[in-house]
Structure formats: C-alpha cells, structure tokens
All heavy atoms as an XYZ file, in Angstrom:
701
protein
N     -28.055     -8.596      4.385
C     -27.652     -9.198      5.631
C     -28.006    -10.680      5.646
O     -28.474    -11.214      6.632
C     -28.294     -8.476      6.799
C     -27.826     -7.062      6.969
S     -28.249     -6.431      8.586
C     -28.097     -4.698      8.265
N     -27.754    -11.302      4.523
C     -28.130    -12.698      4.348
C     -27.554    -13.639      5.389
O     -28.231    -14.527      5.869
C     -27.722    -13.187      2.964
C     -28.497    -12.517      1.862
O     -29.571    -12.001      2.092
N     -27.947    -12.498      0.675
N     -26.290    -13.474      5.717
C     -25.620    -14.425      6.594
C     -25.409    -13.909      8.011
O     -24.798    -14.600      8.821
C     -24.270    -14.809      5.985
C     -24.446    -15.488      4.650
O     -25.227    -16.414      4.528
N     -23.732    -15.016      3.652
N     -25.888    -12.738      8.318
C     -25.613    -12.131      9.611
C     -26.033    -13.028     10.777
O     -25.246    -13.265     11.695
C     -26.287    -10.760      9.738
C     -26.097    -10.071     11.088
C     -24.633     -9.763     11.345
C     -26.941     -8.813     11.159
N     -27.234    -13.512     10.760
C     -27.748    -14.302     11.883
C     -26.891    -15.539     12.142
O     -26.463    -15.782     13.273
C     -29.196    -14.700     11.629
N     -26.632    -16.299     11.094
C     -25.836    -17.516     11.284
C     -24.398    -17.186     11.657
O     -23.785    -17.883     12.465
C     -25.895    -18.403     10.045
O     -25.387    -17.721      8.922
N     -23.843    -16.111     11.100
C     -22.474    -15.718     11.434
C     -22.357    -15.286     12.895
O     -21.398    -15.661     13.581
C     -21.989    -14.596     10.523
C     -21.693    -15.077      9.123
O     -21.593    -16.269      8.869
N     -21.572    -14.152      8.199
N     -23.314    -14.502     13.370
C     -23.268    -14.069     14.763
C     -23.322    -15.260     15.713
O     -22.554    -15.337     16.667
C     -24.423    -13.114     15.069
C     -24.295    -11.701     14.527
C     -25.576    -10.907     14.817
C     -23.088    -10.996     15.120
N     -24.202    -16.179     15.427
C     -24.336    -17.363     16.286
C     -23.065    -18.212     16.231
O     -22.556    -18.645     17.266
C     -25.549    -18.178     15.859
C     -25.876    -19.308     16.800
C     -27.193    -19.946     16.424
C     -27.621    -20.965     17.449
N     -28.942    -21.523     17.136
N     -22.550    -18.437     15.045
C     -21.343    -19.243     14.892
C     -20.163    -18.608     15.618
O     -19.450    -19.273     16.371
C     -21.013    -19.431     13.407
C     -19.734    -20.176     13.192
C     -19.693    -21.562     13.298
C     -18.553    -19.501     12.896
C     -18.508    -22.253     13.121
C     -17.365    -20.186     12.716
C     -17.348    -21.567     12.823
O     -16.174    -22.250     12.658
N     -19.948    -17.328     15.412
C     -18.820    -16.645     16.039
C     -18.939    -16.641     17.558
O     -17.949    -16.839     18.272
C     -18.704    -15.214     15.508
C     -18.266    -15.092     14.055
C     -18.480    -13.676     13.553
C     -16.812    -15.514     13.886
N     -20.140    -16.422     18.047
C     -20.347    -16.430     19.495
C     -20.018    -17.798     20.078
O     -19.328    -17.907     21.093
C     -21.808    -16.047     19.814
C     -22.130    -16.098     21.304
C     -23.560    -15.692     21.582
N     -24.557    -16.494     20.916
C     -24.937    -17.722     21.307
N     -24.383    -18.296     22.347
N     -25.880    -18.369     20.640
N     -20.470    -18.837     19.412
C     -20.220    -20.195     19.908
C     -18.744    -20.578     19.812
O     -18.255    -21.320     20.649
C     -21.106    -21.201     19.179
C     -22.554    -21.062     19.591
C     -23.422    -22.126     18.990
C     -24.811    -21.999     19.545
N     -25.353    -23.260     19.984
N     -18.041    -20.083     18.798
C     -16.611    -20.402     18.700
C     -15.835    -19.791     19.860
O     -14.798    -20.324     20.262
C     -15.980    -19.924     17.377
O     -16.109    -18.517     17.267
C     -16.591    -20.624     16.189
N     -16.345    -18.692     20.421
C     -15.712    -18.081     21.595
C     -16.284    -18.647     22.893
O     -15.960    -18.177     23.977
C     -15.892    -16.565     21.569
C     -15.029    -15.884     20.534
C     -14.917    -14.419     20.852
C     -13.953    -13.756     19.922
N     -12.722    -13.409     20.590
N     -17.163    -19.650     22.744
C     -17.785    -20.308     23.894
C     -18.513    -19.318     24.814
O     -18.402    -19.371     26.031
C     -16.754    -21.128     24.670
C     -16.146    -22.253     23.855
C     -15.177    -23.049     24.663
C     -14.557    -24.224     23.984
N     -14.639    -24.508     22.651
N     -19.255    -18.418     24.182
C     -20.028    -17.420     24.918
C     -21.514    -17.745     24.851
O     -22.015    -18.163     23.803
C     -19.822    -16.025     24.314
C     -18.430    -15.423     24.389
C     -18.365    -14.142     23.563
C     -18.049    -15.147     25.829
N     -22.190    -17.554     25.952
C     -23.648    -17.619     25.922
C     -24.148    -16.300     25.346
O     -23.392    -15.323     25.235
C     -24.220    -17.788     27.345
O     -23.870    -16.638     28.121
C     -23.700    -19.064     28.006
N     -25.418    -16.270     25.016
C     -25.992    -15.008     24.547
C     -25.849    -13.932     25.623
O     -25.556    -12.779     25.313
C     -27.463    -15.190     24.162
C     -27.660    -15.939     22.879
C     -29.128    -16.038     22.490
O     -30.026    -15.781     23.288
N     -29.373    -16.420     21.245
N     -26.023    -14.312     26.890
C     -25.922    -13.345     27.975
C     -24.506    -12.803     28.116
O     -24.308    -11.594     28.262
C     -26.369    -13.964     29.306
C     -26.394    -12.969     30.448
C     -27.394    -11.843     30.211
O     -28.584    -12.099     30.054
N     -26.931    -10.603     30.184
N     -23.499    -13.660     28.047
C     -22.117    -13.198     28.160
C     -21.742    -12.285     26.996
O     -21.073    -11.273     27.184
C     -21.164    -14.390     28.238
C     -21.203    -15.185     29.546
C     -20.351    -16.439     29.429
C     -20.745    -14.330     30.709
N     -22.187    -12.657     25.797
C     -21.920    -11.815     24.630
C     -22.599    -10.459     24.783
O     -22.004     -9.414     24.522
C     -22.376    -12.527     23.357
C     -22.146    -11.748     22.103
C     -20.868    -11.415     21.701
C     -23.209    -11.342     21.312
C     -20.645    -10.690     20.535
C     -23.004    -10.627     20.146
C     -21.713    -10.296     19.759
N     -23.849    -10.478     25.225
C     -24.588     -9.235     25.437
C     -23.881     -8.359     26.479
O     -23.767     -7.142     26.301
C     -26.016     -9.544     25.881
N     -23.385     -8.978     27.536
C     -22.661     -8.223     28.562
C     -21.409     -7.573     27.980
O     -21.106     -6.419     28.285
C     -22.256     -9.127     29.721
C     -23.436     -9.624     30.517
O     -24.562     -9.152     30.379
N     -23.195    -10.610     31.359
N     -20.683     -8.306     27.131
C     -19.468     -7.774     26.512
C     -19.765     -6.528     25.674
O     -18.981     -5.591     25.645
C     -18.802     -8.825     25.625
C     -18.111     -9.935     26.381
C     -16.822     -9.485     27.028
O     -16.131     -8.606     26.479
O     -16.497    -10.019     28.097
N     -20.894     -6.547     24.977
C     -21.249     -5.443     24.093
C     -22.190     -4.434     24.739
O     -22.600     -3.470     24.099
C     -21.864     -5.980     22.803
C     -20.860     -6.720     21.936
C     -21.547     -7.483     20.827
C     -19.854     -5.752     21.355
N     -22.547     -4.693     25.986
C     -23.436     -3.815     26.738
C     -24.776     -3.609     26.036
O     -25.251     -2.484     25.839
C     -22.753     -2.482     27.040
C     -21.501     -2.659     27.856
C     -20.777     -1.357     28.108
O     -20.955     -0.386     27.388
N     -19.948     -1.347     29.136
N     -25.359     -4.735     25.616
C     -26.702     -4.731     25.032
C     -27.534     -5.776     25.768
O     -27.011     -6.547     26.573
C     -26.676     -5.024     23.513
C     -26.067     -6.402     23.219
C     -25.951     -3.927     22.759
C     -26.122     -6.815     21.761
N     -28.822     -5.822     25.480
C     -29.701     -6.798     26.123
C     -29.536     -8.171     25.468
O     -29.344     -8.278     24.257
C     -31.154     -6.357     26.013
C     -31.449     -5.105     26.806
C     -32.904     -4.737     26.702
C     -33.187     -3.491     27.514
N     -34.598     -3.128     27.470
N     -29.665     -9.208     26.287
C     -29.568    -10.570     25.781
C     -30.650    -10.846     24.752
O     -30.432    -11.533     23.758
C     -29.660    -11.585     26.943
C     -29.253    -12.983     26.491
C     -30.235    -14.108     26.774
N     -31.633    -13.834     26.769
C     -32.445    -14.071     25.718
N     -31.989    -14.530     24.573
N     -33.728    -13.827     25.811
N     -31.822    -10.289     24.969
C     -32.923    -10.518     24.035
C     -32.599     -9.990     22.638
O     -33.069    -10.545     21.642
C     -34.212     -9.892     24.558
O     -34.051     -8.502     24.752
N     -31.789     -8.939     22.553
C     -31.376     -8.425     21.245
C     -30.465     -9.417     20.537
O     -30.587     -9.626     19.329
C     -30.645     -7.092     21.391
C     -31.504     -5.854     21.513
C     -30.635     -4.617     21.703
C     -32.374     -5.685     20.279
N     -29.561    -10.031     21.274
C     -28.670    -11.031     20.678
C     -29.510    -12.152     20.078
O     -29.305    -12.562     18.936
C     -27.663    -11.581     21.709
C     -26.833    -12.703     21.113
C     -26.768    -10.475     22.242
N     -30.479    -12.639     20.836
C     -31.371    -13.688     20.335
C     -32.146    -13.243     19.108
O     -32.289    -14.001     18.150
N     -32.625    -12.023     19.133
C     -33.387    -11.504     17.983
C     -32.510    -11.417     16.735
O     -32.963    -11.744     15.639
C     -33.974    -10.134     18.325
N     -31.263    -11.004     16.896
C     -30.358    -10.922     15.742
C     -30.028    -12.310     15.217
O     -29.988    -12.529     14.010
C     -29.066    -10.182     16.106
C     -29.270     -8.757     16.558
C     -28.452     -8.201     17.524
C     -30.286     -7.967     16.037
C     -28.627     -6.888     17.949
C     -30.475     -6.660     16.453
C     -29.640     -6.125     17.414
O     -29.818     -4.831     17.831
N     -29.796    -13.252     16.115
C     -29.438    -14.608     15.698
C     -30.617    -15.357     15.070
O     -30.419    -16.305     14.327
C     -28.894    -15.407     16.891
C     -27.527    -14.936     17.337
C     -26.957    -15.762     18.479
O     -27.615    -16.718     18.942
O     -25.825    -15.461     18.905
N     -31.827    -14.944     15.389
C     -33.024    -15.609     14.865
C     -33.691    -14.816     13.748
O     -34.818    -15.116     13.355
C     -34.016    -15.852     16.009
C     -33.466    -16.811     17.050
C     -34.305    -16.843     18.316
O     -35.416    -16.244     18.333
O     -33.858    -17.454     19.296
N     -33.020    -13.783     13.246
C     -33.506    -12.941     12.150
C     -34.816    -12.225     12.467
O     -35.611    -11.935     11.592
C     -33.688    -13.761     10.859
C     -32.432    -14.350     10.306
C     -32.716    -15.068      9.000
C     -31.471    -15.733      8.458
N     -31.730    -16.412      7.197
N     -35.042    -11.947     13.743
C     -36.238    -11.200     14.126
C     -35.972     -9.700     14.159
O     -36.910     -8.904     14.237
C     -36.762    -11.660     15.490
C     -37.342    -13.071     15.465
C     -37.921    -13.474     16.810
N     -36.848    -13.835     17.738
C     -36.604    -13.218     18.896
N     -37.345    -12.206     19.290
N     -35.614    -13.605     19.674
N     -34.699     -9.330     14.102
C     -34.322     -7.915     14.119
C     -32.974     -7.775     13.421
O     -32.240     -8.751     13.266
C     -34.224     -7.408     15.556
N     -32.681     -6.557     12.988
C     -31.390     -6.260     12.370
C     -30.730     -5.128     13.147
O     -31.376     -4.119     13.439
C     -31.565     -5.858     10.905
C     -32.018     -7.000     10.028
C     -32.111     -6.622      8.565
O     -31.878     -5.440      8.224
O     -32.429     -7.503      7.765
N     -29.450     -5.286     13.472
C     -28.771     -4.246     14.246
C     -28.492     -2.998     13.416
O     -28.353     -3.073     12.192
C     -27.466     -4.919     14.669
C     -27.236     -5.975     13.654
C     -28.594     -6.420     13.194
N     -28.385     -1.874     14.091
C     -27.999     -0.628     13.428
C     -26.520     -0.701     13.073
O     -25.761     -1.516     13.603
C     -28.264      0.559     14.349
C     -29.735      0.785     14.589
C     -29.970      2.007     15.427
C     -31.471      2.211     15.609
N     -31.760      3.411     16.373
N     -26.112      0.183     12.189
C     -24.739      0.188     11.689
C     -23.712      0.280     12.815
O     -22.700     -0.416     12.792
C     -24.544      1.339     10.693
C     -23.160      1.371     10.109
C     -22.797      0.473      9.108
C     -22.214      2.271     10.574
C     -21.517      0.476      8.583
C     -20.936      2.281     10.045
C     -20.596      1.379      9.049
O     -19.326      1.385      8.541
N     -23.964      1.115     13.803
C     -23.011      1.297     14.904
C     -22.785     -0.008     15.657
O     -21.676     -0.323     16.069
C     -23.492      2.383     15.876
C     -23.515      3.771     15.286
C     -24.737      4.037     14.397
O     -25.749      3.289     14.466
O     -24.668      4.988     13.613
N     -23.844     -0.791     15.817
C     -23.712     -2.073     16.507
C     -23.001     -3.096     15.623
O     -22.213     -3.906     16.114
C     -25.082     -2.585     16.958
C     -25.080     -3.777     17.901
C     -24.178     -3.543     19.110
C     -26.496     -4.089     18.355
N     -23.256     -3.038     14.321
C     -22.512     -3.910     13.402
C     -21.013     -3.647     13.521
O     -20.207     -4.584     13.502
C     -22.960     -3.678     11.957
C     -24.297     -4.261     11.547
C     -24.630     -3.821     10.121
C     -24.286     -5.768     11.653
N     -20.645     -2.379     13.643
C     -19.234     -2.022     13.812
C     -18.669     -2.652     15.087
O     -17.566     -3.186     15.083
C     -19.061     -0.504     13.886
C     -19.215      0.195     12.568
C     -19.070      1.701     12.734
O     -19.742      2.311     13.545
N     -18.171      2.268     11.948
N     -19.434     -2.597     16.155
C     -18.981     -3.179     17.422
C     -18.850     -4.692     17.320
O     -17.906     -5.271     17.863
C     -19.923     -2.773     18.544
C     -19.801     -1.283     18.853
C     -20.809     -0.759     19.821
N     -20.948     -1.520     21.045
C     -22.018     -1.453     21.832
N     -23.019     -0.660     21.518
N     -22.079     -2.171     22.923
N     -19.802     -5.348     16.635
C     -19.704     -6.803     16.426
C     -18.414     -7.133     15.677
O     -17.664     -8.026     16.062
C     -20.886     -7.333     15.606
C     -22.211     -7.351     16.313
C     -23.385     -7.365     15.572
C     -22.315     -7.359     17.689
C     -24.621     -7.403     16.188
C     -23.548     -7.383     18.323
C     -24.700     -7.413     17.573
N     -18.191     -6.428     14.579
C     -17.010     -6.682     13.749
C     -15.725     -6.456     14.541
O     -14.793     -7.266     14.463
C     -17.044     -5.809     12.502
N     -15.666     -5.393     15.307
C     -14.483     -5.122     16.129
C     -14.273     -6.212     17.166
O     -13.150     -6.649     17.402
C     -14.614     -3.768     16.831
C     -14.438     -2.589     15.906
C     -14.699     -1.250     16.594
O     -14.773     -1.219     17.848
O     -14.841     -0.253     15.877
N     -15.351     -6.656     17.786
C     -15.265     -7.693     18.811
C     -14.654     -8.977     18.239
O     -13.831     -9.619     18.874
C     -16.653     -7.979     19.402
C     -16.650     -9.001     20.498
C     -16.294     -8.639     21.784
C     -17.006    -10.311     20.241
C     -16.290     -9.586     22.811
C     -17.006    -11.258     21.251
C     -16.650    -10.888     22.541
N     -15.070     -9.332     17.022
C     -14.586    -10.559     16.392
C     -13.368    -10.333     15.492
O     -12.879    -11.268     14.870
C     -15.711    -11.219     15.598
C     -16.794    -11.776     16.491
C     -18.097    -11.311     16.413
C     -16.516    -12.763     17.422
C     -19.093    -11.817     17.232
C     -17.502    -13.278     18.239
C     -18.784    -12.808     18.136
O     -19.764    -13.309     18.951
N     -12.920     -9.092     15.411
C     -11.742     -8.749     14.608
C     -11.909     -9.140     13.133
O     -11.034     -9.771     12.530
C     -10.485     -9.384     15.205
C      -9.225     -8.740     14.680
O      -9.205     -7.553     14.360
N      -8.165     -9.508     14.582
N     -13.070     -8.794     12.590
C     -13.359     -9.021     11.173
C     -13.983     -7.745     10.609
O     -14.320     -6.832     11.362
C     -14.310    -10.226     10.950
C     -15.651     -9.994     11.647
C     -13.662    -11.525     11.407
C     -16.679    -11.062     11.360
N     -14.147     -7.709      9.302
C     -14.792     -6.551      8.683
C     -16.312     -6.712      8.734
O     -16.825     -7.829      8.859
C     -14.342     -6.395      7.233
O     -14.871     -7.439      6.448
N     -17.005     -5.603      8.610
C     -18.470     -5.656      8.543
C     -18.885     -6.436      7.303
O     -19.842     -7.203      7.331
C     -19.078     -4.239      8.540
C     -18.844     -3.565      9.895
C     -20.564     -4.278      8.210
C     -19.285     -2.125      9.956
N     -18.148     -6.263      6.219
C     -18.453     -6.987      4.986
C     -18.401     -8.496      5.214
O     -19.289     -9.221      4.773
C     -17.471     -6.569      3.893
C     -17.863     -7.105      2.538
O     -19.017     -6.880      2.120
O     -17.021     -7.761      1.899
N     -17.369     -8.963      5.897
C     -17.281    -10.399      6.199
C     -18.445    -10.833      7.074
O     -19.038    -11.890      6.854
C     -15.974    -10.726      6.920
C     -14.757    -10.652      6.048
C     -13.487    -10.863      6.844
O     -13.229    -10.075      7.776
O     -12.757    -11.826      6.532
N     -18.763    -10.045      8.075
C     -19.837    -10.372      8.998
C     -21.172    -10.502      8.281
O     -21.955    -11.403      8.555
C     -19.924     -9.294     10.083
C     -20.913     -9.516     11.210
C     -20.574    -10.772     11.998
C     -20.939     -8.304     12.120
N     -21.410     -9.619      7.304
C     -22.694     -9.615      6.611
C     -22.775    -10.578      5.437
O     -23.825    -11.152      5.177
C     -22.995     -8.203      6.094
C     -23.195     -7.119      7.135
C     -23.417     -5.784      6.453
C     -24.346     -7.455      8.060
N     -21.691    -10.729      4.711
C     -21.780    -11.392      3.417
C     -21.160    -12.776      3.331
O     -21.627    -13.597      2.555
C     -21.161    -10.500      2.344
C     -21.910     -9.194      2.202
O     -23.127     -9.189      2.149
N     -21.183     -8.094      2.190
N     -20.090    -13.016      4.059
C     -19.434    -14.315      3.963
C     -20.167    -15.351      4.808
O     -20.808    -15.011      5.787
C     -17.981    -14.233      4.452
C     -17.099    -13.429      3.523
O     -17.544    -13.108      2.406
O     -15.976    -13.115      3.914
N     -20.029    -16.601      4.408
C     -20.522    -17.693      5.239
C     -19.357    -18.100      6.124
O     -18.552    -18.954      5.767
C     -20.998    -18.860      4.380
C     -22.275    -18.549      3.638
C     -22.802    -19.760      2.942
C     -24.121    -19.428      2.279
N     -24.710    -20.599      1.643
N     -19.264    -17.445      7.257
C     -18.098    -17.595      8.113
C     -17.919    -19.027      8.589
O     -16.807    -19.530      8.638
C     -18.169    -16.611      9.289
C     -17.983    -15.187      8.746
C     -17.123    -16.928     10.348
C     -18.099    -14.103      9.765
N     -18.984    -19.713      8.904
C     -18.818    -21.072      9.402
C     -18.191    -21.985      8.356
O     -17.450    -22.897      8.689
C     -20.135    -21.649      9.914
C     -21.196    -21.738      8.841
O     -21.161    -21.039      7.839
N     -22.166    -22.596      9.066
N     -18.441    -21.737      7.087
C     -17.807    -22.522      6.031
C     -16.377    -22.038      5.798
O     -15.472    -22.821      5.586
C     -18.593    -22.411      4.729
C     -19.944    -23.077      4.784
C     -20.746    -22.842      3.519
O     -20.221    -22.275      2.547
O     -21.928    -23.234      3.510
N     -16.188    -20.737      5.856
C     -14.885    -20.146      5.572
C     -13.865    -20.491      6.646
O     -12.702    -20.730      6.355
C     -15.050    -18.627      5.474
C     -13.791    -17.864      5.173
C     -14.101    -16.380      5.089
C     -12.858    -15.572      4.863
N     -13.129    -14.145      4.844
N     -14.287    -20.496      7.900
C     -13.353    -20.658      9.002
C     -13.292    -22.055      9.578
O     -12.495    -22.330     10.446
C     -13.691    -19.671     10.104
C     -13.385    -18.263      9.724
C     -12.877    -17.812      8.535
C     -13.571    -17.110     10.509
N     -12.741    -16.455      8.558
C     -13.161    -15.999      9.748
C     -14.052    -16.910     11.799
C     -13.215    -14.710     10.242
C     -14.102    -15.616     12.276
C     -13.685    -14.540     11.501
N     -14.148    -22.956      9.134
C     -14.107    -24.304      9.658
C     -12.884    -25.013      9.092
O     -12.685    -25.024      7.877
C     -15.383    -25.083      9.262
O     -16.503    -24.382      9.780
C     -15.359    -26.491      9.789
N     -12.040    -25.571      9.971
C     -10.851    -26.255      9.462
C     -11.236    -27.417      8.556
O     -12.176    -28.152      8.837
C     -10.154    -26.769     10.725
C     -10.812    -26.067     11.859
C     -12.147    -25.603     11.400
N     -10.531    -27.522      7.474
C     -10.762    -28.615      6.540
C      -9.959    -29.835      6.996
O      -8.820    -29.692      7.434
C     -10.314    -28.227      5.123
C     -10.964    -26.959      4.607
C     -12.412    -27.180      4.300
C     -13.001    -25.951      3.653
N     -14.122    -25.412      4.298
N     -10.523    -31.038      6.896
C      -9.760    -32.226      7.294
C      -8.564    -32.418      6.363
O      -8.657    -32.186      5.160
C     -10.764    -33.363      7.161
C     -11.870    -32.840      6.320
C     -11.850    -31.339      6.431
N      -7.468    -32.816      6.957
C      -6.273    -33.070      6.154
C      -6.430    -34.406      5.444
O      -7.070    -35.329      5.943
C      -5.035    -33.080      7.047
C      -4.756    -31.723      7.642
C      -3.489    -31.745      8.450
C      -3.232    -30.356      9.001
N      -2.026    -30.297      9.816
N      -5.823    -34.499      4.286
C      -5.875    -35.744      3.530
C      -5.139    -36.839      4.304
O      -4.157    -36.581      4.982
C      -5.194    -35.576      2.177
O      -5.881    -34.616      1.424
N      -5.645    -38.015      4.189
C      -4.998    -39.155      4.825
C      -4.060    -39.781      3.821
O      -4.415    -40.690      3.080
C      -6.052    -40.151      5.311
C      -5.451    -41.294      6.099
O      -4.221    -41.265      6.369
O      -6.203    -42.207      6.466
N      -2.825    -39.265      3.757
C      -1.859    -39.730      2.771
C      -1.419    -41.164      3.015
O      -0.923    -41.825      2.104
C      -0.644    -38.809      2.759
C      -0.975    -37.479      2.160
C      -1.227    -36.340      2.818
C      -1.145    -37.179      0.777
N      -1.545    -35.312      1.954
C      -1.487    -35.809      0.675
C      -1.036    -37.916     -0.409
C      -1.717    -35.187     -0.526
C      -1.265    -37.283     -1.597
C      -1.607    -35.940     -1.649
N      -1.622    -41.677      4.192
C      -1.206    -43.052      4.495
C      -2.027    -44.054      3.694
O      -1.547    -45.147      3.379
C      -1.343    -43.336      5.977
N      -3.258    -43.692      3.326
C      -4.125    -44.600      2.588
C      -4.050    -44.413      1.073
O      -4.731    -45.106      0.346
C      -5.566    -44.446      3.056
C      -5.744    -44.899      4.482
O      -5.055    -45.804      4.947
N      -6.657    -44.262      5.192
N      -3.263    -43.462      0.614
C      -3.140    -43.211     -0.808
C      -2.079    -44.144     -1.379
O      -0.996    -44.275     -0.846
C      -2.756    -41.738     -1.078
C      -2.541    -41.501     -2.553
C      -3.813    -40.811     -0.521
N      -2.380    -44.804     -2.471
C      -1.419    -45.734     -3.087
C      -0.939    -45.201     -4.398
O      -1.471    -44.572     -5.133
C      -2.061    -47.089     -3.305
C      -2.410    -47.701     -1.973
C      -2.973    -49.097     -2.212
N      -3.571    -49.540     -0.989
C      -3.161    -50.606     -0.341
N      -2.174    -51.313     -0.802
N      -3.740    -50.972      0.751
C-alpha cells in the first residue's frame, strides 16, 4: 500500500472534497480519512473497494500507481517558440 495515502488525498482534493465531506459520502468517520491519508492506519479490503468505486478506478491503481503523476495533465509543447 505504498501509494495509498497520497493517492487518497490527491483524489479527494481533485474532487474538491474536505475530509468530512468524503467521510460523509462513504459513511465513515472523518478521523479515519485523516488516518488513512497520514499512513496511521490501513483500510480493510471492503473499504478499499468502496474507495475504488467512488473514484471509478481499480483497487490496484489506488494502491500501486502514483495517481497524482499519472493523472496530472502534462503541459503542451510551445510550438510557437520552436525554430
């Protein structure tokens, strides 16, 4: 679960949700969201499934990919300055 904490925080922020709003959506305590994002706790498999469903991604992506790098738009080349 190397990237879980950073992925959860990144995904939550991309949806412009506070920890409390996210917790309300998933019907869990806000303190659990904070604990997961700060690597103080790890969610059970059933909750991982709910996270993945909420963000419409696989559990594998949630746990293993660096989502903030994968999903951050890359700047387009400035072809006007190319000679």
